[in-house]
C-alpha positions in Angstrom: 112.1 -51.4 14.8 111.0 -55.1 13.6 109.2 -55.3 10.3 107.4 -58.6 9.9 106.0 -59.2 6.6 102.9 -61.0 5.9 102.7 -62.0 2.0 104.8 -61.8 -0.4 102.7 -58.8 -2.3 102.5 -56.6 0.4 101.4 -56.1 3.8 104.0 -56.0 6.8 103.5 -55.5 11.5 105.5 -53.7 12.5 106.4 -53.6 16.3 109.2 -51.8 18.7 108.2 -48.0 17.4 106.1 -45.5 19.5 104.0 -44.1 16.6 103.0 -41.3 18.3 106.5 -39.9 19.0 108.3 -42.3 16.5 111.5 -39.4 16.5 114.3 -40.4 14.4 112.5 -44.3 13.4 109.7 -41.9 11.5 112.2 -42.9 8.4 112.2 -46.4 9.1 108.4 -46.4 9.1 108.1 -44.3 5.9 110.6 -46.8 4.4 108.9 -49.8 5.4 105.5 -48.0 4.4 107.1 -47.7 0.7 108.7 -51.0 0.7 105.9 -52.9 1.7 103.1 -50.7 0.3 100.4 -50.7 3.9 102.1 -51.6 7.4 99.7 -52.0 10.4 100.6 -51.4 14.1 98.4 -53.4 16.2 97.0 -52.3 19.3 98.3 -48.9 19.5 95.0 -47.2 20.3 95.6 -43.3 19.0 93.8 -40.8 19.9 92.4 -38.3 17.3 94.7 -35.9 18.2 97.5 -38.5 18.1 96.3 -39.5 14.7 96.3 -36.4 13.7 100.0 -35.6 14.4 100.7 -39.0 12.8 99.6 -38.2 9.8 100.8 -34.5 9.5 104.8 -36.2 9.4 103.6 -37.5 5.9 102.4 -34.4 4.2 99.6 -32.0 4.3 96.2 -33.6 5.8 93.2 -33.8 3.2 89.9 -32.0 3.2 87.6 -34.5 1.8 85.9 -32.6 -1.1 82.1 -32.9 0.6 83.6 -31.3 3.6 85.4 -28.3 1.7 82.0 -28.2 -0.1 80.5 -27.3 3.3 82.9 -25.1 3.9 85.6 -26.8 5.4 89.4 -25.0 5.9 91.1 -27.1 8.0 91.8 -30.9 8.3 89.0 -33.3 10.3 89.5 -37.2 10.7 86.4 -39.1 9.0 84.7 -41.8 11.2 83.2 -44.3 9.3 80.5 -46.1 10.6 79.2 -49.5 8.8 75.9 -51.1 10.3 72.6 -52.6 8.5 71.0 -48.8 8.6 73.8 -47.5 6.9 75.5 -50.1 4.3 79.2 -50.5 4.0 80.4 -48.5 0.7 83.1 -49.8 0.6 83.0 -53.3 -0.4 84.5 -53.1 -3.9 88.2 -52.6 -5.1 89.2 -48.8 -5.7 91.7 -46.4 -4.7 90.6 -43.3 -2.7 89.2 -40.2 -4.3 90.8 -40.7 -7.9 87.7 -38.3 -9.2 90.2 -35.4 -8.5 93.0 -34.2 -10.0 95.7 -35.1 -7.1 94.2 -38.0 -5.2 95.8 -38.7 -1.6 99.5 -40.4 -1.6 98.8 -41.8 2.3 95.7 -42.6 4.2 96.1 -43.7 7.8 93.0 -46.0 9.4 92.3 -46.6 12.9 90.3 -49.4 14.3 87.3 -48.2 16.8 84.6 -50.4 17.1 85.1 -53.9 15.7 82.8 -56.9 15.0 83.1 -59.9 16.7 83.6 -61.7 13.2 83.4 -60.1 9.8 84.6 -56.7 9.2 88.2 -57.1 7.9 90.2 -54.9 5.3 91.6 -56.1 2.4 94.7 -54.2 0.3 95.8 -55.2 -3.5 99.7 -54.5 -4.5 98.8 -52.8 -7.9 102.7 -52.8 -8.2 102.8 -56.9 -7.7 99.9 -57.2 -10.3 101.9 -55.1 -12.9 104.7 -56.9 -12.6 103.1 -60.3 -12.6 102.3 -59.1 -16.4 104.0 -60.4 -19.3 106.4 -57.6 -21.2 104.2 -57.7 -23.6 101.2 -56.7 -21.7 102.5 -54.4 -19.5 103.8 -52.6 -23.0 100.4 -52.3 -24.3 99.0 -51.4 -21.0 101.5 -48.7 -20.3 100.5 -45.4 -21.8 96.9 -46.1 -21.3 95.0 -43.2 -19.8 91.4 -43.9 -18.1 88.7 -41.3 -17.5 87.9 -41.1 -13.6 84.1 -39.4 -12.6 82.8 -38.3 -9.7 79.4 -40.2 -10.6 79.9 -43.2 -9.0 80.8 -41.7 -5.6 77.4 -39.3 -6.4 75.5 -42.6 -6.7 76.5 -43.2 -3.3 75.3 -39.9 -2.1 71.6 -39.9 -3.6 71.5 -43.5 -2.2 72.6 -42.3 1.3 70.5 -38.6 0.9 67.7 -39.1 -1.5 66.7 -35.9 -2.5 68.0 -33.7 0.3 71.6 -34.7 -1.5 70.3 -33.0 -5.0 72.5 -29.4 -4.3 75.5 -31.3 -2.6 75.3 -33.8 -5.6 74.8 -30.9 -8.1 77.9 -28.6 -6.7 80.5 -31.8 -6.5 79.4 -32.9 -10.1 80.3 -29.0 -11.3 83.2 -28.8 -8.9 85.1 -31.8 -10.2 84.9 -32.6 -13.8 85.6 -36.1 -15.0 89.8 -36.4 -14.8 92.4 -38.3 -16.6 94.8 -40.5 -15.1 97.0 -43.2 -16.4 96.4 -46.6 -16.1 99.6 -47.7 -15.0 101.3 -45.0 -12.5 105.1 -44.6 -11.6 105.4 -43.9 -7.7 107.4 -40.6 -7.3 109.0 -41.8 -5.0 110.2 -45.3 -5.7 110.0 -45.0 -10.0 107.9 -48.4 -9.4 105.3 -49.1 -11.9 101.6 -50.0 -10.6 98.3 -50.5 -12.0 95.9 -47.3 -11.0 92.7 -49.3 -10.3 89.1 -47.9 -8.5 86.2 -49.5 -10.0 83.5 -47.1 -9.2 85.2 -44.4 -10.9 86.8 -45.4 -13.4 84.5 -45.1 -17.0 86.4 -45.4 -20.1 90.1 -46.2 -21.6 90.7 -42.6 -23.4 91.4 -43.3 -27.7 89.6 -46.6 -28.1 86.6 -48.1 -28.7 84.1 -48.3 -26.4 84.2 -52.3 -26.5 87.9 -51.9 -26.4 87.5 -50.1 -23.2 85.4 -52.5 -22.0 87.6 -55.3 -22.5 90.4 -54.0 -20.7 88.4 -52.2 -18.2 87.4 -55.9 -17.1 90.7 -57.3 -17.7 92.6 -54.9 -15.3 89.3 -55.7 -12.7 89.3 -58.9 -12.9 93.8 -59.2 -12.7 93.8 -56.9 -9.5 91.7 -59.6 -7.5 94.0 -62.3 -7.8 94.8 -63.5 -4.5 98.3 -63.7 -5.1 98.5 -59.8 -4.7 96.6 -59.3 -1.2 96.8 -59.0 2.3 93.9 -59.4 4.7 94.0 -57.5 7.8 91.7 -58.7 10.6 90.9 -55.9 12.9 91.3 -55.7 16.6 90.6 -52.6 18.8 93.1 -49.6 18.2 94.6 -51.3 15.8 96.7 -49.1 12.8 97.0 -49.0 8.8 99.1 -47.1 7.1 99.1 -47.9 3.4 100.3 -46.2 0.0 97.5 -45.1 -2.3 99.9 -44.5 -5.0 100.6 -48.3 -5.5 97.4 -50.3 -4.0 93.6 -50.3 -4.2 91.6 -51.7 -1.5 88.5 -52.9 -0.3 86.4 -53.3 3.2 84.8 -56.9 3.5 81.0 -56.4 4.1 80.3 -59.5 5.6 80.1 -58.6 9.2 76.1 -57.4 9.0 74.0 -57.0 11.7 77.5 -56.1 13.6 78.3 -52.5 13.4 81.9 -51.3 12.4 83.2 -48.3 12.9 86.9 -46.9 11.5 88.7 -43.6 11.8 90.6 -41.9 8.7 92.5 -39.8 7.5 93.9 -38.7 3.9 97.6 -37.1 3.1 97.7 -34.8 -0.1 99.1 -36.3 -2.9 100.5 -34.9 -6.4 98.9 -35.7 -10.1 99.2 -39.1 -11.0 101.7 -39.8 -13.9 103.5 -41.9 -16.0 107.0 -41.7 -16.7 108.2 -44.3 -19.6 111.8 -43.9 -18.9 111.5 -45.1 -15.4 
C-alpha cells in the first residue's frame, strides 16, 4: 500500500490496496485515515453493496434522521444530486449532522456523475487550524461550548419542499432539540484537539454575551477558511473519499452549474463529542 500526502495539513492518496476486500490492509487504511484525516482512492468504482460493506468495516452505518422519521430501520446510501433545479446545499464549511447528540464519525463518498468542470470538494483540518493558534488563544477557546441547532438544516428542507415540508420540519424540530458540543474537540482515538465547526448549525457560544458569541464564531469561521488548512479534490467518476468527521470540516464547491453532479454518501455512527483538558 502506498500513501501519498497531498498537503501539509491533511489529505493523502492511497493506492495498492483493494478496498473491496482490504483484508489485513484494513488496519493500515484506518491508520492512514487517522493520520491524514481524509484519504482518496482514485477510480475504484464501488458498487452500492461494496460501498456499504466497506462502511461496515469502520463501524455502524448511520440512518439519517430524515430517513429515520420516514420509517427507515436500516441504513441506506444517500445519493446527492446537484443541478440548477436542485442547487448545491453544501457550499459552506460544515461538519455533518452536528445538530444531533452523537454526530457521525466517518463518511465515505464516491463519485457517480461528475461535471466536466467544477464540482470539487474541499476539506479543512480542524486539527491543523487549532494547532496553528497561539497557546493563549488555544487555552481561551478550549472549554467553550457551542449550541448546535437543527434550524439551519430545516431552512434547506423548507426551501426544497415548501409548505409540503411542514410536517417533516415540525417532527425534526421536536425530535432534535438544540444540543451543546465543545468548540475544541478531543479526538477519541488520537487524543489530538481540533476545532469543531459547522457554519449552518452553530447558533451561539454558551455563557457569553451575544456580541461575544458572534465574535468567537465569526473568528473561527474565518480561521477555518484559511487555505493553509485545506485540501481540494477534483473528482473523476469512481473516486472514493473517506474522511474523519471528528477532526475536519468540508465544503462542496457550487461552481459546476448548469451541469449536474451526483455523488453517493454513507455516514458511520459516532460518539458524543467531548473535550478532555488532560490530553
